N, C-alpha and C positions, 0 to 999 in steps of 0.2 A: 230456250227453244224447246224444252222437254215436252210441253203439250203437243206440239206438232209431231215430234217423233212418235208419241204415243198413238197418234192417229194415222200414221203412215201405213199403207197397206202394201204388201209385197207378194208377187206371184212368181213361183218357180225361181229361176236365176234372175234376180233383179239387181238394180243398182244398190249400192251400200246405203245404209241408213243416213250417212252423212250427206250423200248426194241427194237423197230423197228429201231430206230436211232442207237442203239448199233450194230445191225446186219449190217446196211449200213457201219458203221465205220470199222467193222471187214473186210468187203469186200474191202473197200478202203486200209486199212492197208496192205492187202495181195497184191493188184495189183499195188500200187503206185511205188514200187521199181523195178518193171520189167524194164529191160534195153531195149532201142530201138535197134532194130537189126542193124541199120546203124550208130548210133551215140553213144558216151559214156554216154549219159544222160539217166535218167529214164523217164518212161512215164509221171510221175508227173511233172518233171522239164520241159518237152516239152508241157505240157498241153494237152497231148493225153487223159489222164484221170484226172478227178477233183472229188471233193467230190459230187458235184451235178450231176454227170453223172450216179449215181447209184439210182435205185428204188428198194424197197423191198416190196413185197406183201405177207401177211400171207395166206397160202393155207389151214391152219388148220392141226391138228394132228402133230404139231411140224415141218411142212415143209414150206419152203419159196420159192417164185419165186424171183430170183435175176435178174434184167434187167440192163444191162450196155449199154450206148451209148458212144462210144469213137470217138475221132476226130483225124484222121491222120494229120500230119504236113503239107502235101500239097495234093491237090485234085487228084493228079495222083500217089500217093504213091504206089510203086510197092510191098511194104511189108505189106500192110494193112491186108491182109488175115493172114499172119503170126502173126501179133500183135494180131488179134482176137483169133487165135488158142492158142497163149501163155496165153492170159487172161483166156480162157476156161480151159486149162489144169491146170494152177496154182490154179484156184479156185476149180476145181474138186479134186485136191490133198490136198488142205490146208483148205478148209472151214470146221469148226468144227460142223456145223449144217446141217440137212437134207435140200436139196435144188434142185431146177430146175434152169437151166441157160438159159437166152436169151441174146445174145450179138449182138449188131448192131453198124454200123457206124452212127454217127450223120447224120441226114437228110441234104442232100445238101453238105456234107463234102468230098465226093469222087466221081470221075467220073463213077465208076462201083459199087457203093454202093449196089445196089440190088443183083447183082451176088455174091459179097463178103458176104453179109448178109446170103444168102442162103447156102453158103459153110461153114461158121463158125457156123451154127446152125443145120447142117445136120450130124447125128451121123456117117453114113458110110463115108462121106467125111472127117470128123474130124479124124476118126480112120485111114483112108488111109494116110492122110497128116502126122499124127504122126508117122507113120511107116518110114517116110523119115528121115534119120539120121540128116540132116541139120535142120529140123524142131525141132527135139528133142533137139539138141544142143542149138538152140535159146531160147527155152522155159526154159531150165535149167539155163540160166543166169539171 
């Protein structure tokens, strides 16, 4: 679990590195088994998410900033937005601790990463996308 520890960010008086590492592992355990929308594989199996794509920052008062950088399988992946939305919704539903989420495509990993990053981190766009039945179905797998 050393890669996660290396990416854990701490502000002021924060949780111990062990607690922060545990938080990162909780996040990874939740997202690693999400299935790719086009393939029978999980995001972990395709290396879309890895243990060291997660950074945890203690915001104080029991709240954490969870930042994830995922890497689509190809730079023109048409479902990168859907993958980001699935990550967000799964974590919002399953994380057992108070958190804020920032989800991004890894820098240089997609031809439209800036636009996709805006969409998957905009509350109104996320809500609208999740009203779409096909988006909900993909997230639930």
